[in-house]
All heavy atoms as a GROMACS GRO file, in nm:
protein
  574
    1MET      N    1  -0.201  -1.670  -0.349
    1MET     CA    2  -0.122  -1.580  -0.431
    1MET      C    3  -0.114  -1.445  -0.360
    1MET      O    4  -0.013  -1.369  -0.373
    1MET     CB    5  -0.182  -1.564  -0.568
    1MET     CG    6  -0.102  -1.479  -0.657
    1MET     SD    7  -0.001  -1.582  -0.757
    1MET     CE    8  -0.021  -1.586  -0.906
    2ASN      N    9  -0.216  -1.398  -0.285
    2ASN     CA   10  -0.215  -1.282  -0.208
    2ASN      C   11  -0.112  -1.267  -0.103
    2ASN      O   12  -0.083  -1.164  -0.055
    2ASN     CB   13  -0.357  -1.261  -0.150
    2ASN     CG   14  -0.419  -1.128  -0.194
    2ASN    OD1   15  -0.365  -1.053  -0.265
    2ASN    ND2   16  -0.538  -1.096  -0.137
    3ASP      N   17  -0.066  -1.384  -0.064
    3ASP     CA   18   0.033  -1.394   0.046
    3ASP      C   19   0.167  -1.347   0.011
    3ASP      O   20   0.256  -1.330   0.095
    3ASP     CB   21   0.033  -1.532   0.112
    3ASP     CG   22  -0.099  -1.567   0.177
    3ASP    OD1   23  -0.169  -1.475   0.220
    3ASP    OD2   24  -0.127  -1.693   0.183
    4ARG      N   25   0.195  -1.325  -0.113
    4ARG     CA   26   0.333  -1.288  -0.155
    4ARG      C   27   0.359  -1.143  -0.126
    4ARG      O   28   0.478  -1.094  -0.139
    4ARG     CB   29   0.351  -1.322  -0.304
    4ARG     CG   30   0.264  -1.247  -0.395
    4ARG     CD   31   0.293  -1.277  -0.540
    4ARG     NE   32   0.238  -1.190  -0.619
    4ARG     CZ   33   0.252  -1.169  -0.739
    4ARG    NH1   34   0.326  -1.253  -0.806
    4ARG    NH2   35   0.199  -1.076  -0.808
    5ILE      N   36   0.255  -1.066  -0.102
    5ILE     CA   37   0.267  -0.922  -0.062
    5ILE      C   38   0.219  -0.900   0.085
    5ILE      O   39   0.104  -0.937   0.116
    5ILE     CB   40   0.190  -0.830  -0.153
    5ILE    CG1   41   0.241  -0.845  -0.298
    5ILE    CG2   42   0.197  -0.688  -0.114
    5ILE    CD1   43   0.374  -0.784  -0.329
    6THR      N   44   0.291  -0.842   0.170
    6THR     CA   45   0.247  -0.803   0.304
    6THR      C   46   0.256  -0.651   0.330
    6THR      O   47   0.346  -0.585   0.265
    6THR     CB   48   0.328  -0.878   0.411
    6THR    OG1   49   0.464  -0.833   0.404
    6THR    CG2   50   0.315  -1.028   0.389
    7VAL      N   51   0.158  -0.593   0.414
    7VAL     CA   52   0.161  -0.459   0.448
    7VAL      C   53   0.185  -0.457   0.600
    7VAL      O   54   0.103  -0.514   0.670
    7VAL     CB   55   0.030  -0.392   0.401
    7VAL    CG1   56   0.029  -0.254   0.446
    7VAL    CG2   57   0.024  -0.405   0.251
    8HIS      N   58   0.286  -0.393   0.645
    8HIS     CA   59   0.310  -0.386   0.795
    8HIS      C   60   0.369  -0.248   0.828
    8HIS      O   61   0.432  -0.186   0.743
    8HIS     CB   62   0.393  -0.505   0.833
    8HIS     CG   63   0.526  -0.514   0.754
    8HIS    ND1   64   0.637  -0.457   0.786
    8HIS    CD2   65   0.556  -0.570   0.636
    8HIS    CE1   66   0.733  -0.483   0.710
    8HIS    NE2   67   0.684  -0.550   0.605
    9PRO      N   68   0.361  -0.200   0.942
    9PRO     CA   69   0.263  -0.249   1.053
    9PRO      C   70   0.123  -0.227   1.001
    9PRO      O   71   0.097  -0.131   0.920
    9PRO     CB   72   0.296  -0.167   1.172
    9PRO     CG   73   0.356  -0.045   1.126
    9PRO     CD   74   0.426  -0.077   0.999
   10ASN      N   75   0.035  -0.306   1.058
   10ASN     CA   76  -0.106  -0.290   1.022
   10ASN      C   77  -0.195  -0.319   1.137
   10ASN      O   78  -0.201  -0.444   1.168
   10ASN     CB   79  -0.139  -0.379   0.898
   10ASN     CG   80  -0.258  -0.334   0.816
   10ASN    OD1   81  -0.320  -0.235   0.847
   10ASN    ND2   82  -0.298  -0.414   0.721
   11PRO      N   83  -0.247  -0.218   1.209
   11PRO     CA   84  -0.252  -0.083   1.184
   11PRO      C   85  -0.126   0.000   1.196
   11PRO      O   86  -0.026  -0.043   1.263
   11PRO     CB   87  -0.361  -0.026   1.284
   11PRO     CG   88  -0.367  -0.131   1.399
   11PRO     CD   89  -0.311  -0.268   1.334
   12ALA      N   90  -0.115   0.106   1.121
   12ALA     CA   91  -0.005   0.200   1.111
   12ALA      C   92  -0.033   0.331   1.162
   12ALA      O   93  -0.154   0.374   1.153
   12ALA     CB   94   0.052   0.194   0.984
   13THR      N   95   0.070   0.405   1.192
   13THR     CA   96   0.041   0.557   1.223
   13THR      C   97   0.118   0.656   1.133
   13THR      O   98   0.052   0.751   1.095
   13THR     CB   99   0.092   0.582   1.369
   13THR    OG1  100   0.230   0.539   1.379
   13THR    CG2  101   0.000   0.512   1.466
   14ASP      N  102   0.239   0.635   1.090
   14ASP     CA  103   0.308   0.734   1.005
   14ASP      C  104   0.360   0.679   0.881
   14ASP      O  105   0.391   0.755   0.793
   14ASP     CB  106   0.416   0.793   1.088
   14ASP     CG  107   0.515   0.695   1.146
   14ASP    OD1  108   0.496   0.580   1.132
   14ASP    OD2  109   0.627   0.747   1.202
   15ARG      N  110   0.383   0.535   0.870
   15ARG     CA  111   0.433   0.479   0.744
   15ARG      C  112   0.394   0.336   0.742
   15ARG      O  113   0.376   0.273   0.846
   15ARG     CB  114   0.586   0.505   0.724
   15ARG     CG  115   0.670   0.421   0.813
   15ARG     CD  116   0.819   0.439   0.796
   15ARG     NE  117   0.858   0.577   0.808
   15ARG     CZ  118   0.902   0.639   0.935
   15ARG    NH1  119   0.905   0.553   1.041
   15ARG    NH2  120   0.933   0.754   0.945
   16ILE      N  121   0.381   0.288   0.626
   16ILE     CA  122   0.352   0.135   0.605
   16ILE      C  123   0.471   0.088   0.510
   16ILE      O  124   0.515   0.166   0.425
   16ILE     CB  125   0.216   0.101   0.547
   16ILE    CG1  126   0.190   0.185   0.415
   16ILE    CG2  127   0.120   0.132   0.657
   16ILE    CD1  128   0.055   0.148   0.355
   17THR      N  129   0.505  -0.026   0.528
   17THR     CA  130   0.607  -0.096   0.449
   17THR      C  131   0.542  -0.210   0.366
   17THR      O  132   0.459  -0.291   0.431
   17THR     CB  133   0.721  -0.153   0.530
   17THR    OG1  134   0.783  -0.044   0.604
   17THR    CG2  135   0.821  -0.216   0.443
   18VAL      N  136   0.546  -0.205   0.242
   18VAL     CA  137   0.502  -0.311   0.147
   18VAL      C  138   0.615  -0.403   0.129
   18VAL      O  139   0.728  -0.352   0.083
   18VAL     CB  140   0.445  -0.261   0.022
   18VAL    CG1  141   0.396  -0.371  -0.064
   18VAL    CG2  142   0.339  -0.152   0.054
   19SER      N  143   0.608  -0.536   0.159
   19SER     CA  144   0.710  -0.625   0.142
   19SER      C  145   0.670  -0.746   0.061
   19SER      O  146   0.547  -0.777   0.056
   19SER     CB  147   0.759  -0.680   0.278
   19SER     OG  148   0.812  -0.583   0.369
   20GLY      N  149   0.769  -0.807   0.001
   20GLY     CA  150   0.730  -0.930  -0.083
   20GLY      C  151   0.775  -0.915  -0.225
   20GLY      O  152   0.862  -0.828  -0.255
   21ASN      N  153   0.726  -0.991  -0.311
   21ASN     CA  154   0.751  -0.984  -0.454
   21ASN      C  155   0.668  -0.869  -0.517
   21ASN      O  156   0.568  -0.896  -0.578
   21ASN     CB  157   0.720  -1.114  -0.522
   21ASN     CG  158   0.758  -1.118  -0.658
   21ASN    OD1  159   0.844  -1.037  -0.706
   21ASN    ND2  160   0.720  -1.226  -0.731
   22ILE      N  161   0.714  -0.747  -0.510
   22ILE     CA  162   0.650  -0.629  -0.563
   22ILE      C  163   0.684  -0.621  -0.714
   22ILE      O  164   0.790  -0.591  -0.746
   22ILE     CB  165   0.686  -0.507  -0.496
   22ILE    CG1  166   0.666  -0.523  -0.340
   22ILE    CG2  167   0.615  -0.382  -0.538
   22ILE    CD1  168   0.717  -0.409  -0.245
   23PRO      N  169   0.576  -0.636  -0.797
   23PRO     CA  170   0.604  -0.633  -0.942
   23PRO      C  171   0.628  -0.487  -0.984
   23PRO      O  172   0.582  -0.394  -0.918
   23PRO     CB  173   0.469  -0.689  -1.007
   23PRO     CG  174   0.372  -0.658  -0.900
   23PRO     CD  175   0.438  -0.666  -0.765
   24SER      N  176   0.682  -0.469  -1.099
   24SER     CA  177   0.686  -0.337  -1.164
   24SER      C  178   0.547  -0.293  -1.202
   24SER      O  179   0.458  -0.378  -1.217
   24SER     CB  180   0.780  -0.338  -1.279
   24SER     OG  181   0.734  -0.418  -1.383
   25GLY      N  182   0.525  -0.169  -1.211
   25GLY     CA  183   0.392  -0.118  -1.232
   25GLY      C  184   0.360  -0.007  -1.131
   25GLY      O  185   0.437   0.068  -1.083
   26GLU      N  186   0.232   0.023  -1.099
   26GLU     CA  187   0.200   0.122  -1.010
   26GLU      C  188   0.135   0.072  -0.870
   26GLU      O  189   0.068  -0.036  -0.875
   26GLU     CB  190   0.088   0.214  -1.068
   26GLU     CG  191   0.133   0.303  -1.174
   26GLU     CD  192   0.027   0.397  -1.219
   26GLU    OE1  193  -0.088   0.358  -1.240
   26GLU    OE2  194   0.059   0.521  -1.227
   27LEU      N  195   0.173   0.131  -0.770
   27LEU     CA  196   0.114   0.113  -0.643
   27LEU      C  197   0.013   0.227  -0.620
   27LEU      O  198   0.055   0.352  -0.638
   27LEU     CB  199   0.221   0.114  -0.524
   27LEU     CG  200   0.302  -0.012  -0.507
   27LEU    CD1  201   0.397  -0.030  -0.609
   27LEU    CD2  202   0.364  -0.017  -0.373
   28LEU      N  203  -0.107   0.188  -0.577
   28LEU     CA  204  -0.216   0.293  -0.563
   28LEU      C  205  -0.273   0.273  -0.426
   28LEU      O  206  -0.295   0.159  -0.378
   28LEU     CB  207  -0.326   0.269  -0.675
   28LEU     CG  208  -0.272   0.267  -0.814
   28LEU    CD1  209  -0.383   0.214  -0.907
   28LEU    CD2  210  -0.225   0.403  -0.864
   29LEU      N  211  -0.306   0.391  -0.362
   29LEU     CA  212  -0.376   0.379  -0.235
   29LEU      C  213  -0.500   0.457  -0.242
   29LEU      O  214  -0.510   0.570  -0.296
   29LEU     CB  215  -0.287   0.445  -0.128
   29LEU     CG  216  -0.333   0.438   0.017
   29LEU    CD1  217  -0.333   0.290   0.067
   29LEU    CD2  218  -0.263   0.523   0.108
   30PHE      N  219  -0.613   0.385  -0.209
   30PHE     CA  220  -0.752   0.440  -0.218
   30PHE      C  221  -0.818   0.439  -0.081
   30PHE      O  222  -0.786   0.352   0.008
   30PHE     CB  223  -0.838   0.346  -0.307
   30PHE     CG  224  -0.790   0.322  -0.447
   30PHE    CD1  225  -0.704   0.223  -0.485
   30PHE    CD2  226  -0.832   0.422  -0.544
   30PHE    CE1  227  -0.662   0.204  -0.614
   30PHE    CE2  228  -0.788   0.404  -0.680
   30PHE     CZ  229  -0.700   0.295  -0.708
   31ASP      N  230  -0.912   0.542  -0.072
   31ASP     CA  231  -0.998   0.536   0.053
   31ASP      C  232  -1.106   0.437   0.016
   31ASP      O  233  -1.121   0.383  -0.098
   31ASP     CB  234  -1.047   0.668   0.094
   31ASP     CG  235  -1.135   0.738  -0.010
   31ASP    OD1  236  -1.190   0.673  -0.103
   31ASP    OD2  237  -1.161   0.865   0.008
   32LEU      N  238  -1.201   0.404   0.114
   32LEU     CA  239  -1.306   0.315   0.088
   32LEU      C  240  -1.413   0.363  -0.016
   32LEU      O  241  -1.494   0.284  -0.054
   32LEU     CB  242  -1.371   0.277   0.223
   32LEU     CG  243  -1.272   0.178   0.304
   32LEU    CD1  244  -1.352   0.137   0.438
   32LEU    CD2  245  -1.231   0.059   0.237
   33ASN      N  246  -1.406   0.492  -0.052
   33ASN     CA  247  -1.505   0.544  -0.146
   33ASN      C  248  -1.442   0.528  -0.291
   33ASN      O  249  -1.506   0.573  -0.387
   33ASN     CB  250  -1.531   0.691  -0.119
   33ASN     CG  251  -1.608   0.703   0.015
   33ASN    OD1  252  -1.702   0.625   0.044
   33ASN    ND2  253  -1.579   0.813   0.093
   34GLY      N  254  -1.316   0.481  -0.296
   34GLY     CA  255  -1.263   0.457  -0.424
   34GLY      C  256  -1.178   0.580  -0.471
   34GLY      O  257  -1.130   0.584  -0.588
   35LYS      N  258  -1.156   0.684  -0.384
   35LYS     CA  259  -1.078   0.797  -0.421
   35LYS      C  260  -0.932   0.771  -0.415
   35LYS      O  261  -0.885   0.718  -0.310
   35LYS     CB  262  -1.117   0.915  -0.334
   35LYS     CG  263  -1.029   1.036  -0.366
   35LYS     CD  264  -1.073   1.150  -0.263
   35LYS     CE  265  -0.996   1.276  -0.304
   35LYS     NZ  266  -1.009   1.382  -0.201
   36LEU      N  267  -0.862   0.792  -0.524
   36LEU     CA  268  -0.720   0.777  -0.530
   36LEU      C  269  -0.644   0.882  -0.438
   36LEU      O  270  -0.663   0.994  -0.466
   36LEU     CB  271  -0.665   0.777  -0.672
   36LEU     CG  272  -0.516   0.767  -0.690
   36LEU    CD1  273  -0.466   0.622  -0.646
   36LEU    CD2  274  -0.480   0.787  -0.832
   37LEU      N  275  -0.573   0.831  -0.342
   37LEU     CA  276  -0.501   0.926  -0.252
   37LEU      C  277  -0.356   0.936  -0.275
   37LEU      O  278  -0.284   1.037  -0.236
   37LEU     CB  279  -0.518   0.877  -0.105
   37LEU     CG  280  -0.680   0.877  -0.066
   37LEU    CD1  281  -0.682   0.818   0.071
   37LEU    CD2  282  -0.739   1.010  -0.071
   38TRP      N  283  -0.298   0.827  -0.328
   38TRP     CA  284  -0.145   0.830  -0.348
   38TRP      C  285  -0.120   0.726  -0.455
   38TRP      O  286  -0.186   0.621  -0.472
   38TRP     CB  287  -0.088   0.770  -0.208
   38TRP     CG  288   0.062   0.754  -0.209
   38TRP    CD1  289   0.150   0.851  -0.172
   38TRP    CD2  290   0.137   0.647  -0.246
   38TRP    NE1  291   0.286   0.799  -0.182
   38TRP    CE2  292   0.265   0.672  -0.225
   38TRP    CE3  293   0.104   0.517  -0.285
   38TRP    CZ2  294   0.368   0.576  -0.254
   38TRP    CZ3  295   0.196   0.423  -0.306
   38TRP    CH2  296   0.334   0.456  -0.287
   39GLN      N  297  -0.013   0.744  -0.531
   39GLN     CA  298   0.037   0.654  -0.640
   39GLN      C  299   0.180   0.674  -0.658
   39GLN      O  300   0.238   0.776  -0.637
   39GLN     CB  301  -0.043   0.675  -0.770
   39GLN     CG  302  -0.016   0.799  -0.846
   39GLN     CD  303  -0.101   0.810  -0.964
   39GLN    OE1  304  -0.223   0.809  -0.953
   39GLN    NE2  305  -0.034   0.808  -1.082
   40LYS      N  306   0.242   0.563  -0.688
   40LYS     CA  307   0.383   0.563  -0.717
   40LYS      C  308   0.418   0.464  -0.832
   40LYS      O  309   0.362   0.347  -0.824
   40LYS     CB  310   0.456   0.529  -0.598
   40LYS     CG  311   0.615   0.532  -0.627
   40LYS     CD  312   0.701   0.517  -0.505
   40LYS     CE  313   0.841   0.504  -0.541
   40LYS     NZ  314   0.926   0.610  -0.497
   41LYS      N  315   0.482   0.507  -0.934
   41LYS     CA  316   0.524   0.415  -1.037
   41LYS      C  317   0.648   0.339  -0.996
   41LYS      O  318   0.744   0.407  -0.946
   41LYS     CB  319   0.552   0.497  -1.169
   41LYS     CG  320   0.579   0.410  -1.283
   41LYS     CD  321   0.509   0.461  -1.413
   41LYS     CE  322   0.542   0.371  -1.534
   41LYS     NZ  323   0.467   0.255  -1.535
   42ASN      N  324   0.637   0.216  -1.014
   42ASN     CA  325   0.758   0.122  -0.970
   42ASN      C  326   0.809   0.067  -1.098
   42ASN      O  327   0.749  -0.020  -1.159
   42ASN     CB  328   0.694   0.015  -0.882
   42ASN     CG  329   0.801  -0.078  -0.822
   42ASN    OD1  330   0.912  -0.032  -0.812
   42ASN    ND2  331   0.754  -0.189  -0.788
   43ASP      N  332   0.925   0.117  -1.144
   43ASP     CA  333   0.981   0.074  -1.277
   43ASP      C  334   1.043  -0.061  -1.275
   43ASP      O  335   1.055  -0.130  -1.377
   43ASP     CB  336   1.080   0.176  -1.320
   43ASP     CG  337   1.011   0.314  -1.356
   43ASP    OD1  338   0.895   0.312  -1.408
   43ASP    OD2  339   1.082   0.412  -1.336
   44THR      N  340   1.087  -0.097  -1.160
   44THR     CA  341   1.153  -0.235  -1.152
   44THR      C  342   1.091  -0.313  -1.029
   44THR      O  343   1.053  -0.251  -0.930
   44THR     CB  344   1.304  -0.225  -1.120
   44THR    OG1  345   1.333  -0.152  -1.007
   44THR    CG2  346   1.373  -0.169  -1.243
   45ALA      N  347   1.102  -0.445  -1.033
   45ALA     CA  348   1.049  -0.523  -0.930
   45ALA      C  349   1.130  -0.499  -0.798
   45ALA      O  350   1.252  -0.477  -0.811
   45ALA     CB  351   1.048  -0.678  -0.968
   46GLN      N  352   1.068  -0.493  -0.685
   46GLN     CA  353   1.134  -0.470  -0.557
   46GLN      C  354   1.081  -0.565  -0.451
   46GLN      O  355   0.992  -0.639  -0.473
   46GLN     CB  356   1.101  -0.319  -0.515
   46GLN     CG  357   1.154  -0.218  -0.606
   46GLN     CD  358   1.127  -0.075  -0.555
   46GLN    OE1  359   1.115  -0.049  -0.442
   46GLN    NE2  360   1.135   0.020  -0.646
   47ASN      N  361   1.160  -0.562  -0.339
   47ASN     CA  362   1.116  -0.645  -0.226
   47ASN      C  363   1.052  -0.560  -0.111
   47ASN      O  364   0.982  -0.622  -0.038
   47ASN     CB  365   1.232  -0.728  -0.175
   47ASN     CG  366   1.283  -0.831  -0.277
   47ASN    OD1  367   1.201  -0.880  -0.345
   47ASN    ND2  368   1.410  -0.852  -0.277
   48ASN      N  369   1.080  -0.433  -0.100
   48ASN     CA  370   1.033  -0.350   0.003
   48ASN      C  371   1.003  -0.209  -0.047
   48ASN      O  372   1.087  -0.159  -0.128
   48ASN     CB  373   1.135  -0.340   0.125
   48ASN     CG  374   1.143  -0.464   0.194
   48ASN    OD1  375   1.041  -0.512   0.258
   48ASN    ND2  376   1.264  -0.524   0.203
   49MET      N  377   0.905  -0.154  -0.005
   49MET     CA  378   0.871  -0.011  -0.042
   49MET      C  379   0.807   0.051   0.080
   49MET      O  380   0.712  -0.004   0.139
   49MET     CB  381   0.782   0.000  -0.161
   49MET     CG  382   0.755   0.146  -0.212
   49MET     SD  383   0.660   0.143  -0.356
   49MET     CE  384   0.794   0.100  -0.473
   50VAL      N  385   0.845   0.167   0.120
   50VAL     CA  386   0.795   0.235   0.244
   50VAL      C  387   0.710   0.353   0.182
   50VAL      O  388   0.738   0.426   0.095
   50VAL     CB  389   0.905   0.310   0.328
   50VAL    CG1  390   0.854   0.381   0.440
   50VAL    CG2  391   0.988   0.193   0.381
   51ILE      N  392   0.581   0.365   0.241
   51ILE     CA  393   0.485   0.460   0.198
   51ILE      C  394   0.457   0.559   0.321
   51ILE      O  395   0.417   0.510   0.435
   51ILE     CB  396   0.353   0.394   0.148
   51ILE    CG1  397   0.378   0.310   0.031
   51ILE    CG2  398   0.249   0.510   0.124
   51ILE    CD1  399   0.263   0.213  -0.010
   52ASP      N  400   0.480   0.683   0.304
   52ASP     CA  401   0.453   0.787   0.412
   52ASP      C  402   0.304   0.813   0.419
   52ASP      O  403   0.242   0.850   0.320
   52ASP     CB  404   0.535   0.916   0.382
   52ASP     CG  405   0.508   1.020   0.486
   52ASP    OD1  406   0.451   0.995   0.588
   52ASP    OD2  407   0.560   1.128   0.470
   53ILE      N  408   0.243   0.790   0.529
   53ILE     CA  409   0.098   0.807   0.540
   53ILE      C  410   0.062   0.913   0.639
   53ILE      O  411  -0.060   0.915   0.695
   53ILE     CB  412   0.029   0.671   0.585
   53ILE    CG1  413   0.090   0.612   0.713
   53ILE    CG2  414   0.038   0.576   0.466
   53ILE    CD1  415   0.015   0.498   0.769
   54THR      N  416   0.157   0.997   0.677
   54THR     CA  417   0.140   1.098   0.784
   54THR      C  418   0.023   1.196   0.763
   54THR      O  419  -0.041   1.240   0.854
   54THR     CB  420   0.271   1.180   0.815
   54THR    OG1  421   0.315   1.236   0.693
   54THR    CG2  422   0.372   1.098   0.876
   55GLY      N  423  -0.012   1.219   0.638
   55GLY     CA  424  -0.115   1.319   0.603
   55GLY      C  425  -0.253   1.268   0.599
   55GLY      O  426  -0.354   1.329   0.567
   56LEU      N  427  -0.268   1.133   0.626
   56LEU     CA  428  -0.392   1.054   0.605
   56LEU      C  429  -0.473   1.047   0.736
   56LEU      O  430  -0.400   1.026   0.845
   56LEU     CB  431  -0.381   0.920   0.546
   56LEU     CG  432  -0.314   0.915   0.398
   56LEU    CD1  433  -0.296   0.771   0.358
   56LEU    CD2  434  -0.400   0.984   0.306
   57SER      N  435  -0.604   1.054   0.736
   57SER     CA  436  -0.683   1.039   0.845
   57SER      C  437  -0.695   0.891   0.883
   57SER      O  438  -0.677   0.799   0.809
   57SER     CB  439  -0.833   1.094   0.822
   57SER     OG  440  -0.825   1.228   0.780
   58SER      N  441  -0.732   0.871   1.017
   58SER     CA  442  -0.750   0.727   1.063
   58SER      C  443  -0.859   0.665   0.974
   58SER      O  444  -0.951   0.735   0.947
   58SER     CB  445  -0.792   0.735   1.214
   58SER     OG  446  -0.690   0.788   1.288
   59GLY      N  447  -0.843   0.540   0.953
   59GLY     CA  448  -0.945   0.462   0.879
   59GLY      C  449  -0.881   0.353   0.807
   59GLY      O  450  -0.774   0.316   0.828
   60VAL      N  451  -0.966   0.289   0.721
   60VAL     CA  452  -0.936   0.170   0.645
   60VAL      C  453  -0.907   0.223   0.500
   60VAL      O  454  -0.989   0.295   0.442
   60VAL     CB  455  -1.037   0.060   0.647
   60VAL    CG1  456  -0.997  -0.055   0.561
   60VAL    CG2  457  -1.061   0.026   0.790
   61TYR      N  458  -0.793   0.170   0.439
   61TYR     CA  459  -0.762   0.209   0.306
   61TYR      C  460  -0.726   0.079   0.225
   61TYR      O  461  -0.707  -0.029   0.280
   61TYR     CB  462  -0.642   0.304   0.310
   61TYR     CG  463  -0.664   0.434   0.370
   61TYR    CD1  464  -0.658   0.442   0.511
   61TYR    CD2  465  -0.695   0.547   0.298
   61TYR    CE1  466  -0.684   0.572   0.580
   61TYR    CE2  467  -0.727   0.662   0.362
   61TYR     CZ  468  -0.709   0.676   0.493
   61TYR     OH  469  -0.744   0.802   0.555
   62LEU      N  470  -0.732   0.093   0.094
   62LEU     CA  471  -0.698  -0.021   0.012
   62LEU      C  472  -0.578   0.017  -0.069
   62LEU      O  473  -0.567   0.116  -0.135
   62LEU     CB  474  -0.816  -0.055  -0.085
   62LEU     CG  475  -0.944  -0.092  -0.013
   62LEU    CD1  476  -1.059  -0.109  -0.123
   62LEU    CD2  477  -0.932  -0.222   0.057
   63LEU      N  478  -0.486  -0.079  -0.078
   63LEU     CA  479  -0.361  -0.063  -0.144
   63LEU      C  480  -0.359  -0.164  -0.264
   63LEU      O  481  -0.371  -0.280  -0.242
   63LEU     CB  482  -0.239  -0.086  -0.048
   63LEU     CG  483  -0.097  -0.075  -0.119
   63LEU    CD1  484  -0.070   0.072  -0.157
   63LEU    CD2  485   0.002  -0.130  -0.023
   64SER      N  486  -0.342  -0.105  -0.384
   64SER     CA  487  -0.332  -0.190  -0.500
   64SER      C  488  -0.181  -0.205  -0.542
   64SER      O  489  -0.117  -0.098  -0.557
   64SER     CB  490  -0.418  -0.130  -0.609
   64SER     OG  491  -0.400  -0.198  -0.738
   65VAL      N  492  -0.143  -0.324  -0.542
   65VAL     CA  493  -0.001  -0.360  -0.583
   65VAL      C  494  -0.016  -0.453  -0.702
   65VAL      O  495  -0.040  -0.567  -0.686
   65VAL     CB  496   0.072  -0.425  -0.474
   65VAL    CG1  497   0.215  -0.453  -0.512
   65VAL    CG2  498   0.065  -0.348  -0.346
   66GLY      N  499  -0.006  -0.398  -0.822
   66GLY     CA  500  -0.030  -0.480  -0.948
   66GLY      C  501  -0.169  -0.517  -0.944
   66GLY      O  502  -0.268  -0.441  -0.929
   67SER      N  503  -0.207  -0.654  -0.949
   67SER     CA  504  -0.335  -0.706  -0.943
   67SER      C  505  -0.380  -0.754  -0.802
   67SER      O  506  -0.489  -0.802  -0.789
   67SER     CB  507  -0.344  -0.824  -1.038
   67SER     OG  508  -0.261  -0.925  -0.991
   68ILE      N  509  -0.297  -0.720  -0.702
   68ILE     CA  510  -0.320  -0.758  -0.568
   68ILE      C  511  -0.380  -0.635  -0.492
   68ILE      O  512  -0.334  -0.530  -0.497
   68ILE     CB  513  -0.198  -0.813  -0.493
   68ILE    CG1  514  -0.156  -0.934  -0.574
   68ILE    CG2  515  -0.226  -0.844  -0.354
   68ILE    CD1  516  -0.009  -0.975  -0.535
   69MET      N  517  -0.495  -0.656  -0.407
   69MET     CA  518  -0.542  -0.549  -0.326
   69MET      C  519  -0.518  -0.597  -0.185
   69MET      O  520  -0.540  -0.709  -0.147
   69MET     CB  521  -0.692  -0.536  -0.343
   69MET     CG  522  -0.728  -0.493  -0.482
   69MET     SD  523  -0.677  -0.313  -0.497
   69MET     CE  524  -0.805  -0.223  -0.415
   70LYS      N  525  -0.466  -0.501  -0.100
   70LYS     CA  526  -0.437  -0.527   0.047
   70LYS      C  527  -0.511  -0.416   0.128
   70LYS      O  528  -0.516  -0.301   0.076
   70LYS     CB  529  -0.291  -0.526   0.080
   70LYS     CG  530  -0.220  -0.643   0.022
   70LYS     CD  531  -0.261  -0.770   0.101
   70LYS     CE  532  -0.161  -0.875   0.082
   70LYS     NZ  533  -0.196  -0.995   0.170
   71LYS      N  534  -0.560  -0.450   0.244
   71LYS     CA  535  -0.620  -0.360   0.329
   71LYS      C  536  -0.512  -0.303   0.430
   71LYS      O  537  -0.434  -0.370   0.481
   71LYS     CB  538  -0.732  -0.422   0.409
   71LYS     CG  539  -0.808  -0.330   0.510
   71LYS     CD  540  -0.933  -0.392   0.568
   71LYS     CE  541  -0.907  -0.526   0.633
   71LYS     NZ  542  -1.028  -0.577   0.696
   72ALA      N  543  -0.516  -0.161   0.437
   72ALA     CA  544  -0.424  -0.104   0.537
   72ALA      C  545  -0.510  -0.025   0.634
   72ALA      O  546  -0.600   0.050   0.598
   72ALA     CB  547  -0.327  -0.007   0.463
   73ILE      N  548  -0.477  -0.031   0.764
   73ILE     CA  549  -0.555   0.038   0.864
   73ILE      C  550  -0.467   0.144   0.926
   73ILE      O  551  -0.352   0.116   0.961
   73ILE     CB  552  -0.601  -0.060   0.978
   73ILE    CG1  553  -0.701  -0.156   0.914
   73ILE    CG2  554  -0.674   0.019   1.079
   73ILE    CD1  555  -0.734  -0.270   1.007
   74ILE      N  556  -0.509   0.271   0.921
   74ILE     CA  557  -0.435   0.382   0.973
   74ILE      C  558  -0.499   0.430   1.100
   74ILE      O  559  -0.627   0.454   1.101
   74ILE     CB  560  -0.418   0.489   0.864
   74ILE    CG1  561  -0.348   0.434   0.750
   74ILE    CG2  562  -0.341   0.605   0.922
   74ILE    CD1  563  -0.342   0.529   0.630
   75ARG      N  564  -0.418   0.439   1.204
   75ARG     CA  565  -0.478   0.503   1.337
   75ARG      C  566  -0.406   0.626   1.373
   75ARG      O  567  -0.308   0.664   1.324
   75ARG     CB  568  -0.477   0.398   1.437
   75ARG     CG  569  -0.339   0.339   1.470
   75ARG     CD  570  -0.351   0.246   1.585
   75ARG     NE  571  -0.228   0.166   1.585
   75ARG     CZ  572  -0.201   0.087   1.678
   75ARG    NH1  573  -0.282   0.068   1.782
   75ARG    NH2  574  -0.086   0.008   1.672
   0.00000   0.00000   0.00000
């Protein structure tokens, strides 16, 4: 079920694209300490969403898309 959402490019430098069957709800980006860094409310289901990550430090982050968690690597 996790395969219906992809995050690319991964690793990324300035933006990541979330593709697939993105449900309505919130997209949340956390650091590995659980700190919420970014969020966006998604009122309708979508197939693609671009997230600007230019202000984030290099590292591993977790992206929550509905009940799905994906790892995003920023370099």
